[in-house]
N, C-alpha and C positions, 0 to 999 in steps of 0.2 A: 164901372165900364172903363174908366180911364186906366185902371190897373190892368184890366184884361187886355186893353188895346196895347198897353206898354209891353206886356209879355209877348204879344204877337207882332211887335213892331218890325216891319220888313227890313228897315235899315239896320237895326241892331242884329237881326238874324243874318243879313248879308255880311255885315262886318265880322260876326263870329265865324261864319263859313270861310271867309277869306283868311282869318287868323288861323283856323284849323288847317287850311291848305298850306299856308306858309310854314306851319309847324311840321306838317308831314313832309313837305319838300326839304326842310332843314334836316330832318332825320335821315332822308334818303340821299342827301347831297354829300358826295365824298369830299367836297371842299369845305364842309362845315367842321371847323377845327374842334369846337367843343364836343360834338358828337364823337369824332375820331378819338379825342383824348380820353373820353369816358369809356369808349368801347375797348381801347387798348389798356386802360388803367395806367396811362402814361403821366406820371407826376414827378418822378425824380429827375432833376435837371442837371445837365452837365454842359459847361461852357466848351464849345468846340473851336472858338477863335474865328478868324476871318478867312474865308475860303471862297473860291470860285464855284458857283453852283449852276448846273444846267437849268435853263429856264423851263424845260419840260418836266423837271422834277418839282417845280413849285406849283402845287395844285390848288391852293386855297388861301384863305385869309383868316386872320384871327379877328372874329367879330364883324366881318364885313362880307360874309358870303352872299347876302342879299344883293350886293352890288355887282356880282359876277355871274356869268352863265356857267354851264358844266365844263366849258373849255377854258375857264378862268379869263374870259374877256369881259370888259365892261359892257353893260347893256346899251349904253349910249355910244355911238360912234364919234360923237363930237370931240374934237381936240380943243381943250380949254387953254387959256393963256398960260397957266402954270405948267401944264404938260408940254406946251409948245416951247416954253423957255428951257425946260429940262432937256428936251430933245435937242435943241440948238446947242446947249452946253455940252451934251454928250458927243454931238457931231464934231465939235471943235476940240474934243479931247480933254476938256476940263476935268479936274479931279472931283469926283462925286463921292460923298460918304457912302459906305456900304449900307445896303438895306438890312433890316433885322428880320431873322427867320426863326421860327420854331421848327424843329425836325422831329418827326415821329416815324421811326424806321427809315424807309427810303423816300418818304414824302416830306415836303417843306410847305410851311404856311407863313404868309407875310404878317409880321407884327408891325413893322413900320417901313415905308418906302414904296407904297402902292404906285405912285406916279413914276418913280424911277423904274419900277418893274415894267409898267405899261410902256414907258418910253423905250426901254430895251427891246421889248417885243415889237414895237412899231418900227424900230430901226433894224430889225433882223438880227439882233445879237443872239448868240447861242448860250452864253453864260453871263452871270452878273456877280459882282463882288458882294459877299454877304457875311454878316456877323451872325453866328449860329449858336442857338441854345438847343441841345437835344433833350427831349423828354423820353426817358427809357420806358418801354412797355413792361408792365408787371403782371398782366393777366396770364394765368397758367395755361398756355397753349404750346404745342410743339413748335410752331412757327416762331413764337416769341422766345422760347428756350434756345433755339438755333441762333436767333438774332443776337441775343445777349452773349452767347458763347463766342460768336465770331467777332463781335466788336471788342470784347474783352481781350481776346488773343491779338487782334489787330493793334489795340492800344498798348498792350503789354510789350509786344515785339516791335512796335514802331513801324508798322507796315503802311504803305501808301494806300492799299486796298484790302478789303476783307477776303477771307477764304470761304467759299460757298460750299458747305457740306450739307447733306440731306439727312444725316443721322447725328443725334446729340452725343456728347461724351467722347468724341473722336479727336478733338484738338489737342489732347494730351500727347498724342503721337507727334504732332508737329512741334509742340514745345520741346519734346525730347530731341528732335532734329536741331532746333535752335541751340539748345544747351550743348549738344555734341559739337556743333559748329563753333560755338563760343570757346570751347576748350581748344579746338584746333587753332583758331585765330590767336588765342592767348599764347599758345606755344610758339606759333609762327612769328608773331610780332614781339614776343618776349615782354609783353606789357598787358596790363589789365584791359579787358574788353567788356563793356556792359552788355546786358541781355538785349537792349534795344539796338546797339551797334551790330551785334551778331545777327539779330533778326533782320535788320535792313540788308545786310550783306547776304544772308541766307535767301532772302526773297529775291534778290537780284541775280545771284550766281548759281543757285540751286533750284529753288521753286520755279522761277520764271522759265528757265530752259526746259525743265521736264514738263511743265504745264503746256508750254508751247509745242513740244513734241507730240503730246497727247492730243492737243487741239488740232494740230495740222494733220494728224492721222485720221481724224473723223471717227476715232474709236468710240466716242461717247454715243454715237448713233446706235451702237449695238447694245446699249444699256439704257433703255427708256426710263425716264424719271431720275436719272443720275446726272451729275455735273462733271466737268473736266476735273474739278478739285476732288470729287469723290474718287476718280480714277487715279489722280496723283497720290492720294492717300493710300489707296490699295497697293499700287505699284511700289511706292517708296517704303512703306512699312515692310512689305515682303522682301524687298531688295536690301534694305539697310538696317532694319531693326530686328526682324524675325530671322531672315536668312533661310527661309524654308526651301528645301529642295523640291524641285518640280519635275514631273515626268513628262511634261509637255510645255511648249512655249519657252524653252530654254534659250531661244535666240535672243530674248530680251537681255540676257547677261552680256552679250557682245556690244549691245548699244548702251545699256545702263549698268555700269560696273556695280558689284555688290558692296563697294565701299563708297560712301557718300562723297567724300572729298576727292576720290578718284574721278567720280562723275563730274564734279565741279571743275576739276582741272581739264578734263576732256572737253567739256562744253566751252571752256574759256578759249579754246583753239578755233572756235567757229563763230562767224557772225550769225545773227538770228536767221537771216535769209538762207544760210547754208546748213542749218541744222539737219542731221540725217533723219530719214523717215522711219517711223516705227512699223515698218512693213518688210516682208521678205518674199522672194519669189519661190514657188514650188512647181516642179514639173511632174506631171502625172500621165500615165497611159491608161486609156479606157478601152476595154474590150467589149464589143457589142454583139449580141445576137438579135437579128431583126427579121421581120417577115419579108419574103422576097419581093412582093409587089410594092413595098414601101422603101426599098433599099436606096434607090436614086434620090428620093425625096429626103430621106434622113441624111444621106451623104451631103446633099446641098445645104441642109439646115446646119450640120456640123461646121461646114466651111464658113457659114455666115456668122458664127459666133466669134467674138473678138478673142476669146480665151483659147481657141483652137488654133494650133500651129500646123498640124499635118493630119490628113485623113487617108487611110489606106483600106481598100477592099481586099479581103484575103479569102483563100479557100481552106476549108477544114472545119473544125468545130466552132471557130469564131468567124463571124461575117465581116466585121470591121475593126480597125484599130485607129484610135484618135489620140494624138499627142496634144495635151493642153498645158497651159501655163496659168497659174492662179497667183494672186497677191493676197497675203494674209497679214493681219497685225501680229505682233510678236507675243500676244497673250493667248491667242487661239491655237488649237491643235491643227495639224494637217488634216486629220480625219474629219474634224468639225467643218472646216471650210469646204472640203471636197464633197462631203455628204450633202451639204446645203446646195452646192452647185449642181450636182447630179439630180437630186430629188426635185428641184424646182426648174430644171431645164430638160435634160435628156429623157428622164424617166416619165415626163409628161407627154412625150410625143407618141402619137399613134403609130404602131408598128414595131416599137422597141419591146423585145421580149425579155431580155435580161442584160445586165451590165456587170462587169468586173473591173476593178481598178488595181493598177500596179504603181507603187511609188518607188522609184529607184533608190537604192541604198547608197550606191556610189556611181558617179557618172563622170565620163571624160569625153570630150568632143574633139575629134581629129580636125586638123586644118582642112578646110574645104577648098581653099584657093590653090588647087593643083590641077594640072592639065592631064586629062585621061585620054590615052591613045587606043 
């Protein structure tokens, strides 16, 4: 009977249940370092030195995930004497040793310095000085392949940040740009220039200006799932490496010369706030046939559109003529942007029977500031 009672001991059963729950929570907890390391197969270590790390990127602890909630705050709000002393020292600006972190991709886990981390959080800091060991993921996934490629290029070229591409095997094109820029700098300076020196200068004087132009243009919104760096790659490869002739979007050549170093020189003349936009204006005339009972309504709707500059009611085979001005990015065709505008505005209106479009081939505007008698 004693043996039977032991098997059904409610205290042991409760203890086992709590242990199982803890194990399940650990498996599902993103701040569990061991689970994350095993999931990513991240075992190869690289010393990254001492850097400032945003507190928001520190998501967990090595071996102490039980002490923190899912927002990486301690379960107890109590400020102990040790923590209070560290906070006082930080307020006074005393030099504190860096905390020790393990990094797995974009996330960081505290190995040593939990109290310093919590003190920084309590004081409202945004970053903390950290000594970092990165554990490289080796699991065969597309995400990991892209990550390994981007940090390899970043480290090889000595870049301050990674280039975020969504397709593997594309960074060879950017290495080509750095090599070409290295040749240019070597000839210009008449002395040897390392790949890292060329990479740092390429990043600052070529990559950043073009990436900024693309970002400012909001062009990436037209390419769901792509990044600014994807578009940088596409544009730069076609402009500087392939030199493919285009039948549309040729306005990009005026903004981005087909020679990489010419682009560098051009952008050196501008401050970042003064970079030109990757857009141009097109003027179009739209000829409309409409049902008579809707004519006034459509006339008013046209005038209400920001893109419409003039509206005229005419007699003959055409009922109305509207002059519109559209802005398009330099990679799109006039026909593409015009078709989108008409299909999703004017052609949706009740009473519009048919439309035709005229894009002027050559235009001149006479001076309007004249007195008519």
